[in-house]
N, C-alpha and C positions, 0 to 999 in steps of 0.2 A: 411245394413251396410256391407262394403267389408271386406275381410279377413285382409287386411292391417290395416283398421280402428280397427278391433277387436284386432289385435295384439298390436296396439298402446295403446288402452285402457287397455288391460291386463298388458302391460309393465308399464304403468303409475300407475295402482293400486298396482302392486307388488312393484314398487319403493317407493310409498308413505307408504305402509305397512312396508317395511324394514326400511325406515327412521324413522317411528313412533316407531318401536321396538328399534332401536338404541338410539333414544332420551330418551325413557323410561329407558333403561338400564343405560345410562349415568346419567340421573337424579337420579335414585335410588342409583347408586354408589356414586354420589356426595353427596346425602343426608346422606348416611351411613358414608361417610368421614367426613361430618360436625358434626356428632353426637358426635365426640370426644370432641369438645370444643364449642359446640353451647350454647349460653346463655339460661337462663331459659325462657321458653315460656311465662311466666306471664308478661314479659316486653312488649310483643306485643299483648297479649290477655287480654282483659278487661272483667272479669267476672262480671255479674250483681251485685252479692252481694258485691264484692270489690269496685265497682263504686258507689253503692247507699247507702250502710250501713256505717254510721259514728261511730257507737258503737254497740256492741253486748253484750247480756246477757251471752251467753255461748261461750267461745272461744275453741280453739283446744288443749289447754294445758292439762297437767295431773293433774291439780288442781281440787278439787271437785266443783260442781256447787253450787252457792250461791243463795238461794231463797230470795224473797222479805221480808224485815223486816218491819212489821207494827208498832211495838212499841219496847220499850227497853226490854220487857219480852220475846219477840220471838227471837229464835236463827235462824241463817241462814239456818239450816237444818230442820226446822220445818215448818209446813204449816201456812202461815200468816192468813188464814181465818178458821182455825180449829174450833174455837168457834162457828162461824156462821153456819158452815156445821153440826157440832155436834148438834146444837140446832134444825136444820131441821130434823136430824135423830131421835131425841127424840120426837119432836113435829112437824110432817109433816103438811104442809098446808092442811086444811080440804078438800078443793075442788080444782080440777084442771079443769078449764073450758076454753078450747081454742076457742070454738064457731065458728069454721071454717065451712062454709057451702059448699055444692057441687058446688055452683056458683063460688066460689073462685078458683076452680081447673084450670080454663083456664089460660095458661101462655101467657101473651101478649108479643108483640115484644119489648116494651120499658123496660128498666132497667137502674139503676144508676151505672155508673162506678166511683168509689170513688178513686181519685188519688192525691188529694191535702189536705193539712192540714185543710183548711177551710171546704171542703166537709166532712171530717172526723168529725169535730166538729158539723156540721149540722146533721150528722147521729146520733151522740150521743144525740142530742136534740130530734130527732125523737124516738129513742129507749127508752129514759127516760119516754116517755108517753105511752109506750106499757106495757102490762102485761106479754107478752111472745113474743118470736121471735125464728126463726129457724136458726141454724148455721151449716156450714160445712167448711172444709178446704181442700186445695190441696197442696201437699208437693213436694219438689224437693230434691232428695237424691243422684243422680248420680254424679253431679259435686260439691259436698259439703261433708265434713267429717261427720258432725253431721246432715246434712240436714237442711232445713229451709222452713218455710211456705211461699209459693209463691202467695197464693190467699186465701181470706176468703170470703165465701158467707153468706150473712145474708138476711133473708126473713121475712117480716112482712105480715099482711093480705093484705096490699095494694101494696107493692112494693118489688122488688128484688134488692139487693145491692151487687155489686162485688167490694171488697176492694183490691186494688193493694198494697199488703203488701211489695212488693219490693220497690216501690216508697215511701211508707209511713212507712217503717220499723222503723225509729227512732221516729215516732210519734204515734205508735200503743198503747202506754201507755194511750192515751186519752180514749181508750175504757175500761180501767181497772175498773173504778168505776161501769160501767154498768154491766159488767160480774160478778162483785162481789156483786151486789145488790141482797139480798135475796128475795125481793118482786117481782122481775122479773124472770119469768121462761124461761130458755134457753133450747130449744129443739134440741137435737143432735140424730144422729144414730151411734151406735158403737163409743162412745166418748172416749174410753180408750186411744187411741193414740192422739186424738185431745186435750185432757186435758193437757197432758204433753208437747205436741208441743207448745201450747200457752204459757205455763210456760217457756219453753226453749228459745223461741224467743222474748217474749215481757213482761215477768213477769205478764201475765194475768192469773188470777185464777177464775175458774167458781164456783159460789155459786148458788144453786137452779137449778138443772138440771133434765130434763126428757129425758131419753134415750129410744127411741122406740125399740132398741134391747133388753133392759132389760124387757120392757113390753111384748115382744114376748116370753121371757123366762118364765115369770109368767103365760102367757096364753098358754104355751106349744105348740107354733106354730110349724109346721113341718119344717119351715125355718125361719131364722131371718135376712137374708140379705136385704139390701135396695132395691136391684133389685127385689126381691120377693115381697116386700111390695108395690113397685111402680106398679108392674104388677097386683097384687091382688086387691088393693084398688083404683088405679087410671087408670088402663089400659094403663100404659106407660112403654115402654121398653127402656133401655139405653145400650149403648156400654161401658161396664166397662173397656175395653182396653184403653179407653181415659184417664183413671186414670194414666197410665204410660207415658203419653205424657210429653214433656218438658214444664212445666208450667211457666218457666222463660220467655218464648218468649213474646214479645210485638210487635204488638198487638196480642191478642189471635184470633185464627181462629173462624169462626162462629160456627163450630161444637163443639169446646171446650167451648165457651161461653154458648151454649145451654146445654151442659152436666153439666157445673158448676151450672147453674141456676136450672136445674131439681132437683139436689140433695137436695137443700134447699127449693125450691118453694113448693113442694108437702108435705114437712115434717110436717107442721102444720096440714094439713088435715089428714094425716096418723096417727099422734099422737092423734087427736081427735077421730078417729075411734077406735083406740086401747083403749083409756080411756073409751069410751062407752062400749066396751066389758068387760073391767075390772069391771065397775060399774054394769053391768048386772050380772056378777058372784057374786058380793057382795050382790046384791038384792036376788039372788037365795039362798045364804047361810045365809041370815039374821036371819032365824029361827034356825039355827044350833048353838050348844053349842061351836063349834069351832070358835075362835075369829079371825081367819085369815082374813085380809083385803087386797084384791087384789090390789086396787088402791094405798094404802099406801105402800104395799110391793114393787110395781114397782117404786114408788117414793124413797123408802129407798135404793133399789139397785142402782138406778140412782145416788143418792147423795153420795153413798159410793165411786163411781168413782172419785168424786171431791176431795177426800182426797189423791188421788195418787200424788206423787211428782216426778218430773223429776230428774234423777240421771245419771251422766256420768258413762259409763262403763270403769273403769280404771283398767287395769291389773297390777299385780305386775311386770311383765316383758312384755314390748310391743310386741304384735304379738305372744305371747306364745301359746294362745289357738288356733289361726289359724295354727300355726306350728304343734301342737299336732294333730289337726284334719286332716291336710293334710297328715302328716306322717302315721297316722293310716289308712286313706282311701287308700293310695297308697299301703301300705303293704298288706292290706286285699284283694284288688282287683287284683293287679299285682305282688306285691313282688318286691324286688330290685335285681339287677343282682347278687350280692353276699353278704354274711354276712360281709366280710372283709371291704367293703366300707360303711357299714351301718352308722358308727359313722361320717364319712365325709359327707354323704348325710344329716344326721340328723342335723349336724352343719350348712350346707349351707341353708337348709330349714328354720331354725330358724333365721339365719342372714338375709335372704331375707325377711322374714316376719317382722322382726324388722325394716329393711330399708323401707319396704312398709308402715308400720304403721307411721313412722316418716315423710316420704315423703307426705303421705296423709294429715297429720296434717299441715305441712309447706305450702303445695299448696292448702289446703282446697278442697281436692278431696276425693271421696269414695275409699275404698280399691280396689274394683274390677276395677275401672277406672285406677288406677295407674298400677297395675300388677295383672293379673288373677291368680287364683289358679293353673290352668293347666300349665301356663308359669313358675311358681315357681317350680313345680314338674319337668318340662322338663329341666330347668336350673340345678337343683340339680342332676338329673339323668345323664345328659350329660354335664358336665362342659365344657364351651366353652373357646377357647383360645384367640379369637380376638373380636373386637367390632362388626364386621360384622356378625360373627357367633352367637353372643349373640342376635343381632337384628333379624337374620333369625330364630333362635330357638324360640324366643317369638312369632314372626309372625306365624310360622308354628303351634305352640301349640294352638294358638287361632283359627286358621283355622280348626284344627282338633277337635274342640269342637263338642260334639254330637248334639247340637241344633243349630249350625251355629253361625256366627259372628254377634254381635250386631252392627248395623251401627252407633250408637251413640258413640261407643267406638273405637277409632282408635287403630290399633295394629301395632307396639308398641305405647303406649300412649305418648303424649307430655312430660310427666314427665320422662319416661324412655329415650326418645330421648335427653332430655336436660341433663340428669345425667347418661348417659350410662357408663361413666368412673367409676362411683361408683360401679356399678354391676361388671364391669371388675375387679376392684381391690378387690372387695369382693370375687369373685370366685377364684381369684388368691391368696387369703389369704394375701393381702397386706395392709388391713386396720387394725388399732389397735383393741384390744379387745373391747374398749369402742366405739362402733359404734355411740352411741347417741351423744357423745361430738364431734366426728370427723365430722359427717354429719351436726350437728347443726351449728358448726362454719363455715363449708364450705358453707352452704346455707345462714345463717342469721348473720354470724359474721361481723367483721368490713369491710372485703373485700368480703362479701358473694355474691353468684351469684343470689340469689333469693330476690325479693322485700319483705320488711316487710309489714305486713298488720294487721288489727285488729284481725285477726284469729290466726296468728302465733307469734305475738309480745310477748305474755305471755310465750311462749315456751322459748324465749331467756331470758326474765327477770327472770323467775323462773327456770333457768337451774340448780340451786343448788337443786331443788326439783325433779330432774329427777328420774324415777323409776329404779329399779334394773334390770340389764340385766343378764339373766341366760342361754344364749345359749351355753356357754362353759361347762356346767355341763355334765359329762359323762352320757350316757344313758345305758339302759340294754344291755346285750351282744346279746340277741336274738331279732331280729326285730319283730318276731311274738309275743313274750312276750311283747315287747314295744307297739305293736299295740293293744293288748288286754287291757293292763293297761291304755293306753291313751283313748281308747274308753270308758272304765269303768269310768275313772275319769271325762270325759266330760259328760257322762250320769248322773253320780251322781250330778255334778254341775248344770246341766240344769233341771233335772226332779225330783230330790228328794224333799220331802216336806221341805219347808223353815222354818216351825214352827211346834210346836206340833199339832198333829191331835186330840188327845183326851185330853180335859181339865179336865175331870172327875168332872165337876160341878154337883151338886145334885139338883133334884127337888122333893119336898115332897108334898103329897096331904094335904088338909086342916085338915085331921085327924092324920097327922104325919107319914103316911106310905110312904116309898120311892117309887117314881114312876119310875125314870130313872136317868141315868147319861147323861149329854149333854155338849155342848161347851159353851163358855162365851157369844157368840153372841145370842144364844137362851135364855140364862139367862137374858141378858140385854133387850131382846125383851119383856119379861114378866114384868120386873121391870119398863121399860119406859112407859108401858101402865097401870100401877097400877093394874096389874093382879096378882101380887105376892109381898111378902115382903122378905127382906133379913134376914136370920136367922143365917148365919155363913159366915165369910169373908175368911177364909183360911183353907181348900179349900172352895170356894164359894158354898153356898147352899141357896135355896129359898123355901118358902112354898106358894102354890097357894091359892088364895082367892076365888076360885070357885070350884065346883065339876067337876073333869075331865071327859071326855067322856068315857074313858076306863082305865083299870088298867092292869098291866102286868100279875097279877095272874088270871085275867079273861080269858086271852088267853093261860094260861098254859105255859108262856114263861118268863124265867128269864134272857134273853139276855140283856135287857136294864137296869137291876138293878145290873149289874156287872161293876166294874171299869175296865178300860183297860189300858195297858201299851203301851207307844210309842216305841215299839221295833218290830223287825221282828219276826213274829210268827213262822218262820221256824228255825232260828238259834239264835235269841236273839240279833242281831245287833241293837245297839241303836244310832249310830252316823249318820246314814242316812237310809231312808226308803221311800217308795212310796206306794200309794194305789193300790191294785190289786183286780179286780172283779173276783170272782170265777165263776160266770155265765157270759159267753161272751155276749157282747152287741147285737150280731147278733141274739141271742135267747131271751135276756131279753126284747127287744123292742116288742116282740109278747106276753108278759105276760099280764094277766089282770091288770087293773089299780091298784087294791088294793094290788097287789104284787110288784108294781113298786114304788109307792109313799111312802115317809117317811120310807123306809126300808133300813137298812144297814147291814143286816145279811150276805150278800155275799161279803162284802168289808173287806179286811184284809190288814195289813201292811206287806210288804216284802222288804228286802234289795235288792240291784241290782242283786246280784248273785242268790238268791232264786227266784227273779222275773223271771230271765232268764230260770231257771229250770222249774218253774211253767208254763211259757208261752209255752215252748217246749212241755211239757206234755199235755197242753190244746189243742194245735194245733193237736197233735197226736190223742187225744180223739175226737176232732171235726171231723176228717177224718173218724174215726170209726163210729161215729153217722151218718155221711152222708151216709156211705155205708149201715149201718144197717136199716136206716129208709128212705133212698132215698131222703135225703135233699141235694140239690146241694150246694157246697161251692163256686162255680165259675159260672159266667155268660157264656152262650154259645157263642163261637166265631162266628162272622158273616162270612159265606162262600158264595161267589158269585157263581152263576151257571158256571160250567165248570172249576172252580178253586179248586175243592176239591181234596185233596191229601191224601195219606194214613197217613201221619204225622198229618194232620189236623183232620182226623177222630179219631185218637188215643188221641188227646189232649182233656183234660177234660174241658177246657174253659179258661177264663181269669179272674183274680182277680179284685175286685173293685178298688184296689190301682193301678193296671196296667192301668185300664180304665181311671182313673182320671189323672194319670201322662201323658198318651198319649194325652188326651183331652187338658190339660193345655199347653202341648208343641205345639200342633197344633194351639191353639188360640193365643199364644204369639209369636211363631216363624214360623208359617206355611208358610207365603209368602217368608221368607228368607231361608227356609230349603232346603237342597238338595232333588232332586226329589225322589230318591230311599228311603231316610229316611221318606219323607212325605207319600209315598205309604205304607211303612212298618207300620207306626203309624196308618194310615187310616184303615188298615186291622185288627187292634186289636179289 
């Protein structure tokens, strides 16, 4: 190629590059200009749930969820099958025989994709003839406020069924009698979420459940994840990252289909293996005076899950908990520029959280899809004057995320782009105090910009039931004081015991001597098996009908024959408390079994403040023990040859929490992570 040709090619490439850059700038500028008055994106984007669902059990309003009512005696907030589940708890089915042989392990290529009402009815006919079947669900939560079930996997001994719950959303009630049939055992793994999701979406309630996760608890397995069970019993490995895929897409990819089938297909075989192990323990303990029955205990724990009820999380003030959390984290980690603007920033954070909560409900989007936490902090810390500055602030805040940008979440989101003027007026303090009414009428009113849907219609109809907005309340003068108070209140709300720990129920031996104090559950366990009789109702007390294996006086220990108060043992606080282990779990796991099982000597109740003091003292003492006895608290950091530095030599290692955090970040965001951050986490 001659020099003239080279110059010509170079000139052409440069011209095209310049033209592309100019076009991009003009397009971005035009897009920002259109954000002022662009219509709601939902007019042009058809979301699967809006297109396929004609009715929903749970909408996005602030009204409580109404459960299925079986008869006139049941209230909408009670479990419609409580009687059936309670009967199973009191009198579990005597035998659980799944009978799945090793030959059934092979997963064939064929499966049934259920996507019509007729196919669903045929599936009901098949399941009605079964004594047990395995169930799993796949959820979608990113583009939905409450989330919804996108797929249900059901496996019998002969076939795997994938139920398209998007196409069949309005007909899923056909499965309700099968799932509520107490004579058919439904096998799940980790059913806590699946149970409430089925209630939320379809009013489906599970009766007679065997949860392989609960069986692992009874068997004291080292792990109870499904991935562990699949690898241990079936030699199958799965990519759990597929759980985070967009399960709304149709058709599903071959990889997603295989993953979905795997979770349910092997579950019957795994359950059978676990039941055999439970039976073996029962046989080994058959000669013991201890009446503990391993199979029945696994069944009881499983069916206790069935009594859970879905409940909407409705705050007294929309977005208030998010605002408190954001403000607390921001002050703790970075602080605000000055105390003088603390009240202004606090007010902006609360208003933005309120706006985000309402927008998420109106558009049926998740909070993080509408506006990220870091974007709220950025907008509050640097109030922007123009639409373009708001747009750029949000985009830059999301780019600066530590773990990189999620490609499924555009930044700014379509919600923000369609309603950018709301944020502009909010930051300029041009909105009325009642953001709820202003935004609701602007979006869903007579001339509203957003389309009505089955998800947001109740917001408009029940607008008189709107929650109280409290973002104008003055906060503490000192932001650090506010941070500590907010953190403490959130901790109390999330982690404190929701009910009394000590019920102080009494158990007497058959000769009338007090054996111990216990909770109501243990009392009911003895009564339901006719192992004791009730001798006092308030406070409850029972007398055993057999000679116990041991007595407190035999051990020289009166700990169990003392009543206990539900108060903090440090300061006497009775309004909130949480359990605290005096012996740290890192030491306790190495104790002999007889010191670990059925022992509560080292568990006390502490309020949040005393818990913080005790934890700090325990960490200090752990470091002292580590030095004195040479017990490492941290894992040694991996150092590659030629990369050792003085700083690394001095480092004592890395904590398990740091290891887990780094590993999860690499698994979830590794391919999208900046190279330097990827290398930094890899070196942990």
